[in-house]
DRENTIPA-144044 format. One record per residue: x negated, y negated, z of N, C-alpha, C in turn; residue in three letters. Coordinates in steps of 0.1 Angstrom, whole numbers, padded with zeros to 4 digits, always signed. Layout:
# DRENTIPA-144044
XYZXYZXYZALA...
# end
This chain:
# DRENTIPA-144044
-0009+0012+0000+0001-0001+0000-0009-0012+0000MET-0020-0012+0005-0029-0024+0007-0037-0026-0007THR-0036-0018-0015-0045-0017-0028-0034-0021-0039ASP-0034-0034-0044-0024-0038-0053-0026-0031-0065ALA-0039-0029-0070-0042-0022-0082-0036-0008-0082LYS-0039-0001-0073-0036+0012-0072-0021+0015-0070GLN-0014+0005-0062-0001+0006-0063+0006+0004-0075LEU+0002-0008-0081+0006-0009-0095+0006+0000-0104GLY-0005+0007-0104-0008+0020-0111+0001+0031-0111GLY+0004+0033-0098+0013+0043-0093+0029+0042-0099ALA+0033+0028-0098+0045+0024-0104+0045+0024-0120PHE+0035+0022-0124+0035+0024-0140+0035+0037-0144ALA+0028+0047-0137+0030+0060-0141+0043+0067-0139ARG+0048+0064-0129+0064+0068-0125+0074+0063-0137ILE+0072+0049-0139+0080+0044-0151+0076+0051-0164GLN+0066+0056-0166+0061+0061-0179+0065+0075-0180ARG+0066+0084-0171+0067+0098-0169+0079+0103-0162ASP+0087+0094-0157+0098+0098-0148+0110+0090-0151MET+0122+0095-0146+0133+0086-0149+0132+0073-0140PRO+0142+0064-0143+0140+0051-0138+0142+0050-0123PRO+0134+0040-0118+0132+0040-0102+0147+0036-0097ILE+0155+0040-0089+0167+0036-0085+0164+0027-0070ALA+0155+0033-0062+0152+0026-0052+0138+0029-0045GLY+0134+0022-0034+0122+0022-0029+0124+0022-0012VAL+0116+0032-0005+0116+0031+0007+0102+0029+0013VAL+0102+0016+0020+0088+0015+0025+0085+0019+0040HIS+0079+0029+0042+0078+0035+0057+0064+0034+0063ALA+0056+0027+0056+0041+0028+0059+0040+0020+0074ALA+0029+0022+0081+0027+0017+0093+0018+0026+0101GLY+0011+0017+0111+0001+0023+0120+0002+0016+0133CYS-0003+0020+0144-0005+0013+0155-0018+0013+0160THR-0024+0002+0170-0035+0002+0175-0033-0006+0188ASP-0027+0001+0199-0023-0007+0211-0035-0012+0218ASP-0030-0023+0226-0041-0030+0235-0035-0041+0240SER-0039-0042+0253-0032-0056+0259-0037-0068+0251SER-0029-0080+0251-0032-0090+0241-0047-0097+0245ILE-0049-0097+0258-0062-0104+0261-0073-0095+0257VAL-0071-0083+0253-0083-0075+0251-0083-0071+0235SER-0073-0075+0229-0069-0071+0215-0080-0078+0206MET-0087-0069+0196-0096-0075+0186-0089-0080+0172THR-0097-0088+0167-0091-0092+0152-0092-0080+0144GLU-0101-0068+0146-0101-0057+0138-0086-0050+0141ALA-0082-0050+0154-0068-0043+0158-0058-0051+0150GLN-0058-0062+0151-0047-0071+0145-0047-0068+0129VAL-0058-0071+0123-0060-0068+0111-0054-0054+0104SER-0058-0043+0111-0057-0030+0106-0042-0027+0108SER-0034-0032+0118-0021-0030+0120-0012-0038+0109VAL-0017-0052+0109-0009-0060+0101-0008-0058+0086CYS-0021-0053+0081-0023-0053+0067-0013-0043+0061ARG-0011-0033+0067-0003-0022+0062+0011-0028+0060THR+0016-0034+0069+0029-0040+0066+0028-0052+0057LYS+0021-0063+0063+0021-0077+0055+0017-0075+0040MET+0003-0070+0039-0003-0072+0027+0004-0060+0017GLU+0009-0049+0023+0016-0038+0016+0028-0044+0012GLY+0037-0051+0019+0049-0057+0012+0046-0067+0003LEU+0036-0074+0003+0034-0084-0007+0030-0075-0022CYS+0023-0066-0019+0018-0059-0030+0031-0052-0036ASN+0040-0047-0028+0051-0041-0031+0060-0051-0041LEU+0060-0063-0037+0069-0072-0041+0066-0075-0055GLN+0053-0074-0058+0046-0076-0073+0051-0063-0080GLN+0050-0051-0075+0054-0038-0080+0068-0037-0086ALA+0075-0043-0078+0090-0039-0079+0098-0052-0085VAL+0092-0063-0085+0100-0077-0090+0107-0076-0103GLU+0101-0068-0111+0107-0066-0125+0118-0055-0127HIS+0121-0049-0115+0129-0036-0115+0143-0040-0110LEU+0153-0032-0116+0166-0032-0112+0171-0023-0102SER+0168-0026-0087+0170-0018-0078+0183-0014-0074LEU+0188-0002-0067+0199-0002-0061+0196-0004-0046ASP+0185-0001-0041+0183-0005-0028+0167-0005-0025PHE+0164-0011-0014+0151-0014-0011+0149-0013+0004LEU+0145-0002+0009+0147+0000+0026+0132-0003+0030VAL+0132-0011+0039+0121-0014+0047+0122-0010+0064LEU+0114+0001+0066+0114+0007+0079+0106-0003+0089CYS+0112-0008+0100+0105-0015+0108+0107-0008+0123SER+0105-0016+0132+0105-0011+0144+0114-0021+0155SER+0119-0016+0164+0125-0023+0175+0115-0031+0183ALA+0104-0026+0182+0094-0034+0191+0093-0048+0190THR+0099-0053+0176+0094-0068+0174+0104-0077+0181TRP+0116-0073+0184+0126-0078+0191+0129-0074+0206PHE+0125-0063+0209+0127-0057+0223+0114-0062+0231LEU+0101-0060+0222+0088-0063+0231+0083-0052+0234GLY+0072-0049+0235+0065-0037+0240+0050-0039+0243SER+0048-0037+0256+0037-0042+0262+0025-0034+0254HIS+0015-0041+0249+0001-0035+0241+0005-0036+0226GLY+0016-0041+0223+0017-0039+0209+0023-0054+0201GLN+0015-0062+0205+0016-0077+0198+0015-0076+0186ALA+0002-0068+0181-0001-0067+0167+0012-0059+0157ASN+0016-0050+0165+0025-0044+0158+0039-0050+0156TYR+0043-0058+0168+0055-0066+0169+0053-0076+0158GLY+0043-0083+0157+0041-0094+0146+0043-0090+0132ALA+0037-0077+0130+0038-0072+0117+0053-0068+0113ALA+0061-0063+0121+0075-0060+0120+0084-0072+0119ASN+0078-0082+0125+0087-0095+0126+0086-0099+0109ALA+0074-0100+0103+0070-0102+0090+0079-0095+0081PHE+0083-0079+0084+0090-0071+0077+0104-0078+0077VAL+0108-0081+0086+0123-0087+0089+0123-0100+0080GLU+0113-0109+0080+0114-0121+0074+0114-0119+0058ALA+0106-0107+0054+0104-0106+0040+0119-0101+0035MET+0125-0092+0043+0139-0086+0039+0148-0098+0037ALA+0148-0107+0045+0158-0119+0044+0154-0127+0030GLN+0140-0129+0030+0138-0137+0017+0141-0129+0005ALA+0139-0117+0003+0142-0108-0009+0157-0109-0012TRP+0164-0107-0001+0181-0109-0001+0183-0123-0010ARG+0178-0135-0004+0180-0146-0011+0177-0146-0026ARG+0166-0138-0030+0162-0135-0043+0170-0127-0051GLN+0179-0121-0044+0189-0111-0051+0185-0096-0051GLY+0173-0092-0043+0167-0079-0042+0175-0074-0030ILE+0180-0060-0033+0189-0055-0023+0181-0050-0011PRO+0174-0057-0004+0165-0053+0007+0173-0049+0020ALA+0169-0040+0027+0176-0036+0041+0164-0032+0050THR+0164-0039+0059+0154-0036+0070+0160-0029+0082VAL+0156-0017+0087+0161-0010+0096+0149-0009+0107ILE+0152-0014+0120+0144-0014+0129+0147-0003+0139ASN+0139+0008+0135+0142+0022+0144+0136+0021+0156PHE+0141+0028+0165+0135+0032+0177+0127+0044+0175GLY+0121+0050+0184+0113+0063+0181+0121+0075+0175PRO+0112+0083+0167+0119+0095+0161+0114+0107+0170TRP+0120+0119+0171+0115+0129+0177+0111+0138+0164ASP+0102+0147+0167+0096+0158+0157+0087+0152+0146GLU+0091+0140+0141+0082+0133+0132+0079+0119+0135VAL+0068+0114+0130+0066+0100+0132+0054+0097+0144GLY+0052+0085+0144+0042+0080+0155+0043+0086+0169ILE+0053+0085+0175+0057+0089+0187+0056+0105+0189ILE+0061+0112+0179+0059+0128+0178+0043+0131+0178ALA+0038+0125+0169+0024+0128+0168+0015+0124+0181ARG+0020+0113+0188+0013+0109+0201+0015+0121+0212ALA+0025+0129+0211+0027+0139+0222+0038+0137+0231GLY+0042+0148+0239+0052+0149+0248+0050+0138+0260ALA+0040+0136+0265+0036+0125+0276+0041+0112+0271ASP+0038+0109+0258+0042+0094+0254+0058+0094+0253VAL+0063+0104+0246+0077+0106+0245+0084+0104+0260ALA+0079+0112+0270+0084+0110+0283+0084+0098+0289GLY+0074+0091+0285+0075+0077+0293+0083+0068+0284ARG+0087+0071+0273+0095+0063+0266+0110+0066+0272LEU+0113+0079+0274+0125+0083+0279+0127+0075+0293VAL+0117+0076+0302+0118+0069+0315+0120+0055+0313ASP+0117+0049+0303+0120+0035+0300+0131+0032+0293ARG+0140+0042+0290+0153+0040+0282+0152+0041+0267GLY+0142+0046+0262+0139+0045+0249+0138+0059+0242PHE+0147+0067+0242+0146+0083+0240+0144+0084+0225ALA+0134+0093+0222+0134+0096+0207+0145+0103+0200PRO+0148+0098+0189+0162+0104+0182+0157+0116+0173MET+0167+0126+0171+0165+0134+0161+0165+0128+0146MET+0157+0134+0136+0156+0127+0124+0170+0126+0116PRO+0177+0137+0118+0190+0138+0112+0199+0126+0114HIS+0199+0122+0127+0208+0111+0134+0203+0098+0127ARG+0189+0097+0125+0183+0084+0119+0187+0083+0106ALA+0185+0094+0097+0188+0095+0083+0203+0092+0081VAL+0213+0097+0089+0228+0095+0087+0231+0080+0090ALA+0223+0075+0099+0223+0059+0102+0219+0051+0090ALA+0208+0056+0084+0204+0050+0071+0213+0048+0061LEU+0220+0061+0059+0229+0062+0048+0241+0056+0050GLU+0246+0053+0062+0259+0045+0065+0255+0029+0064ASP+0241+0025+0066+0238+0010+0066+0237+0008+0049LEU+0233+0017+0042+0231+0015+0028+0245+0013+0021LEU+0255+0021+0025+0268+0020+0021+0275+0008+0024ARG+0270+0004+0036+0275-0010+0039+0269-0023+0034ARG+0258-0022+0029+0251-0031+0023+0245-0041+0033ASP+0241-0036+0045+0235-0045+0056+0220-0047+0053VAL+0217-0062+0057+0206-0067+0054+0195-0063+0065THR+0201-0062+0080+0192-0058+0090+0199-0053+0101SER+0194-0042+0108+0201-0035+0118+0191-0028+0127ALA+0193-0024+0137+0188-0016+0147+0192-0002+0149ALA+0184+0007+0148+0189+0023+0151+0180+0029+0160VAL+0187+0031+0173+0178+0036+0185+0186+0043+0193MET+0181+0052+0202+0187+0059+0214+0184+0047+0226ASP+0191+0040+0230+0187+0030+0239+0195+0027+0252PHE+0189+0029+0263+0195+0029+0275+0189+0016+0284ALA+0199+0003+0280+0194-0011+0284+0190-0012+0300ALA+0196-0005+0306+0195-0005+0321+0179-0001+0326GLU+0176+0011+0320+0162+0015+0322+0152+0006+0316LYS+0156+0003+0304+0145-0005+0298+0142-0018+0305TRP+0154-0026+0309+0153-0037+0316+0147-0037+0329LEU+0145-0026+0335+0139-0024+0348+0125-0025+0348ALA+0119-0022+0334+0105-0021+0332+0098-0036+0326GLY+0109-0045+0325+0105-0057+0317+0104-0069+0328VAL+0094-0076+0329+0094-0087+0338+0104-0099+0333ARG+0111-0105+0344+0120-0115+0340+0115-0125+0329VAL+0103-0130+0331+0099-0141+0323+0095-0136+0310LYS+0095-0122+0307+0094-0118+0294+0106-0112+0287ASP+0117-0114+0292+0130-0109+0286+0134-0121+0276ARG+0138-0113+0263+0142-0122+0254+0157-0123+0255SER+0164-0133+0246+0177-0135+0246+0186-0123+0243CYS+0179-0112+0237+0186-0100+0233+0193-0093+0244PHE+0186-0095+0256+0192-0088+0268+0203-0094+0272PHE+0207-0107+0268+0219-0112+0275+0230-0107+0268GLU+0227-0101+0257+0240-0095+0249+0242-0080+0254ASP+0230-0074+0257+0234-0059+0260+0236-0058+0274VAL+0230-0066+0284+0231-0067+0297+0234-0079+0303MET+0245-0084+0304+0249-0099+0307+0247-0100+0322PRO+0248-0089+0330+0247-0089+0346+0234-0082+0350GLU+0225-0088+0354+0212-0083+0357+0207-0088+0372THR+0217-0093+0381+0213-0097+0393+0208-0086+0402ASP+0214-0074+0400+0209-0063+0409+0195-0058+0406ALA+0191-0056+0395+0178-0050+0393+0167-0061+0395PRO+0171-0074+0394+0162-0085+0395+0159-0087+0410ASP+0169-0085+0419+0169-0085+0433+0162-0073+0438SER+0164-0061+0435+0156-0050+0439+0142-0053+0436ALA+0138-0055+0425+0124-0059+0421+0116-0069+0429THR+0125-0081+0430+0119-0089+0441+0117-0086+0456ALA+0128-0078+0461+0124-0074+0475+0113-0061+0475ASP+0111-0054+0465+0101-0044+0465+0086-0052+0465GLU+0086-0063+0456+0076-0072+0455+0071-0078+0467SER+0080-0084+0474+0080-0091+0487+0075-0080+0498SER+0080-0069+0501+0076-0058+0509+0060-0055+0507ASN+0055-0053+0495+0041-0051+0492+0034-0062+0496VAL+0037-0075+0493+0028-0086+0497+0028-0087+0511VAL+0039-0087+0518+0040-0085+0532+0031-0075+0540ASP+0031-0063+0533+0023-0052+0539+0007-0055+0537LEU+0005-0061+0524-0011-0065+0522-0015-0075+0531LEU-0006-0085+0535-0010-0097+0542-0011-0095+0557GLY-0003-0085+0563-0004-0082+0576-0012-0069+0581SER-0019-0062+0571-0027-0051+0574-0039-0056+0581SER-0045-0047+0591-0059-0050+0597-0069-0045+0586ASP-0065-0037+0577-0076-0033+0567-0069-0036+0553ASP-0069-0048+0547-0064-0052+0536-0067-0041+0523PRO-0081-0039+0523-0084-0030+0510-0079-0017+0512VAL-0077-0010+0525-0072+0003+0526-0057+0002+0523LYS-0051-0009+0526-0037-0011+0522-0034-0013+0508ALA-0044-0020+0500-0043-0022+0487-0045-0008+0480MET-0055+0000+0482-0058+0013+0478-0046+0022+0479GLU-0039+0023+0490-0028+0030+0492-0016+0026+0481GLY-0014+0012+0481-0005+0007+0471-0010+0012+0457PHE-0021+0012+0455-0025+0012+0440-0024+0028+0436LEU-0028+0035+0445-0028+0052+0445-0013+0055+0442VAL-0003+0049+0448+0011+0052+0445+0016+0046+0432GLU+0012+0036+0428+0014+0029+0413+0007+0039+0403GLN-0006+0045+0404-0010+0051+0397-0005+0066+0396LEU+0000+0070+0405+0007+0083+0407+0020+0083+0397ARG+0026+0071+0400+0039+0072+0392+0037+0070+0377ARG+0025+0061+0373+0021+0061+0359+0018+0074+0351CYS+0010+0082+0362+0005+0097+0357+0017+0105+0356LEU+0029+0102+0362+0037+0111+0363+0036+0123+0372ARG+0028+0122+0383+0026+0131+0392+0036+0133+0403LEU+0037+0144+0407+0048+0146+0419+0043+0139+0433PRO+0052+0134+0440+0047+0129+0453+0039+0137+0462ALA+0037+0149+0462+0026+0157+0467+0014+0156+0462SER+0011+0152+0449-0001+0152+0444-0006+0136+0441ARG-0012+0131+0451-0017+0117+0450-0029+0118+0442ALA-0033+0110+0434-0045+0108+0427-0058+0103+0435PRO-0069+0110+0433-0081+0108+0442-0085+0093+0438ASP-0086+0085+0447-0088+0069+0447-0104+0069+0441PRO-0112+0077+0445-0127+0075+0441-0131+0081+0427VAL-0123+0089+0421-0123+0093+0407-0120+0082+0398VAL-0129+0080+0389-0123+0068+0377-0111+0073+0373PRO-0102+0061+0368-0088+0064+0365-0088+0071+0351MET-0096+0070+0341-0098+0075+0330-0098+0091+0331ARG-0108+0095+0339-0109+0109+0343-0097+0116+0349ARG-0089+0106+0353-0076+0111+0360-0064+0114+0350LEU-0067+0109+0337-0059+0110+0326-0052+0097+0322GLY-0056+0088+0327-0051+0072+0324-0055+0069+0309LEU-0044+0068+0303-0046+0063+0287-0043+0049+0286ASP-0043+0044+0275-0040+0032+0271-0026+0026+0274SER-0017+0035+0271-0001+0032+0274+0001+0032+0289LEU-0005+0042+0295-0003+0043+0312-0010+0030+0316MET-0023+0026+0311-0029+0014+0318-0021+0002+0316ALA-0014+0001+0306-0005-0011+0304+0005-0011+0313LEU+0013+0001+0315+0022+0002+0327+0016-0001+0340GLU+0006+0005+0342-0001+0002+0356-0004-0015+0358LEU-0010-0019+0348-0011-0034+0347+0001-0041+0352SER+0011-0037+0345+0025-0043+0347+0031-0042+0361LEU+0028-0031+0366+0034-0028+0379+0024-0036+0389ARG+0014-0038+0388+0005-0045+0397+0008-0060+0397ILE+0009-0064+0385+0013-0079+0384+0027-0082+0390GLU+0037-0073+0385+0049-0074+0393+0049-0075+0409GLU+0042-0065+0414+0042-0064+0428+0033-0075+0435ALA+0022-0077+0431+0014-0088+0439+0012-0100+0432ILE+0018-0103+0419+0016-0115+0412+0001-0116+0408ASP-0007-0105+0405-0022-0107+0404-0023-0099+0388GLN-0026-0108+0379-0025-0101+0363-0040-0092+0363PRO-0040-0081+0358-0051-0071+0357-0051-0067+0343VAL-0060-0069+0335-0061-0067+0321-0062-0050+0320ALA-0054-0044+0311-0053-0032+0310-0066-0024+0306ALA-0075-0032+0298-0089-0027+0296-0097-0025+0307GLY-0096-0033+0317-0103-0032+0330-0100-0018+0337VAL-0088-0013+0337-0084-0002+0343-0089+0011+0336LEU-0095+0008+0322-0100+0019+0317-0115+0018+0315LEU-0121+0010+0322-0135+0009+0321-0143+0022+0328GLU-0153+0026+0322-0160+0036+0329-0164+0033+0344ASP-0161+0041+0351-0162+0041+0365-0154+0033+0373GLY-0142+0028+0367-0132+0021+0375-0122+0030+0382MET-0124+0030+0393-0115+0039+0404-0105+0029+0410SER-0095+0036+0417-0087+0029+0423-0094+0021+0436VAL-0104+0029+0443-0112+0021+0454-0117+0009+0449SER-0124+0010+0438-0132-0003+0433-0123-0012+0430ARG-0111-0009+0423-0103-0019+0419-0095-0025+0432LEU-0093-0016+0442-0088-0023+0455-0097-0034+0459ALA-0109-0029+0461-0119-0040+0466-0119-0053+0458VAL-0119-0052+0446-0118-0064+0435-0105-0072+0440ASN-0094-0066+0439-0081-0073+0441-0082-0079+0454LEU-0085-0072+0466-0085-0077+0479-0095-0088+0479SER-0106-0089+0474-0116-0099+0473-0110-0111+0466GLU-0104-0110+0454-0095-0121+0448-0086-0127+0455LEU-0077-0116+0465-0067-0123+0472-0072-0131+0483ARG-0084-0127+0489-0087-0134+0502-0095-0149+0497ALA-0100-0150+0485-0107-0161+0480-0100-0171+0474THR-0088-0170+0469-0079-0177+0460-0065-0176+0463SER-0057-0187+0465-0045-0187+0465-0036-0187+0453TYR-0044-0190+0443-0038-0190+0426-0044-0177+0422GLU-0032-0169+0414-0037-0157+0409-0045-0158+0397PRO-0057-0150+0397-0065-0151+0385-0066-0138+0378ARG-0068-0137+0364-0068-0124+0358-0080-0115+0360ALA-0079-0105+0364-0092-0095+0366-0096-0091+0353VAL-0107-0093+0350-0113-0090+0337-0116-0099+0326GLY-0109-0111+0329-0110-0120+0320-0123-0131+0321LEU
# end
């Protein structure tokens, strides 16, 4: 998709050797997750080129064709928000904009913002652990036949843009900071006082505990062990070893993003996900770092920046 000459040649061969092209489905995409403070230019470029440059090349290839449909597969992440996927969200926002522009030009473009699929696709390839974390957050992978049925229905209705996903708004909202919530949530969950209040109470309890403890480092370590256990999806009886580096315990990039969010929500202290994945970074070491920061500054400062 990113090679205009190669793509044009493929369309030329199809037009020469096969029946007329009735429609096109653009489903190209890739991910390279990272917290935005740690994201490199290469990560932005690799993810965005497939969508942005690929669609520009596709426009040149199909602009002279009379198509019945042009389906652009996008992702719900661009309007829901997904920690660690700023590059992927931006790329898919571009897909949405292109569909709107093509419609104004008379091209029958339909963009579908899919949630995760089961059995095939990025999430299926990532494994059961990633899929399980999405289920916990209210974003369950859907079976391919359901997604395809929804696609067929949207094409019959000639819709320009739609979202297709198995979505439990309550679960998703519980993992989103209030300041990060988009106006989308006002429509799907107009009443959010209870989750916000519960989150505020839990955060207040953690801060009170850390402030009143005779051993703040030990208290911080206990808090971090529990948050890490939850991110690793371990049973309550299997607390992770605080002196073992978190990467060796199984912490991956997505888990690190979740842990980073949990820490900031509870104690108002940003911690870059990349720091959590550093060689040698254990719960014990992180507890010391965070305790020192809290003791020397009233203003929260980002760890690792």
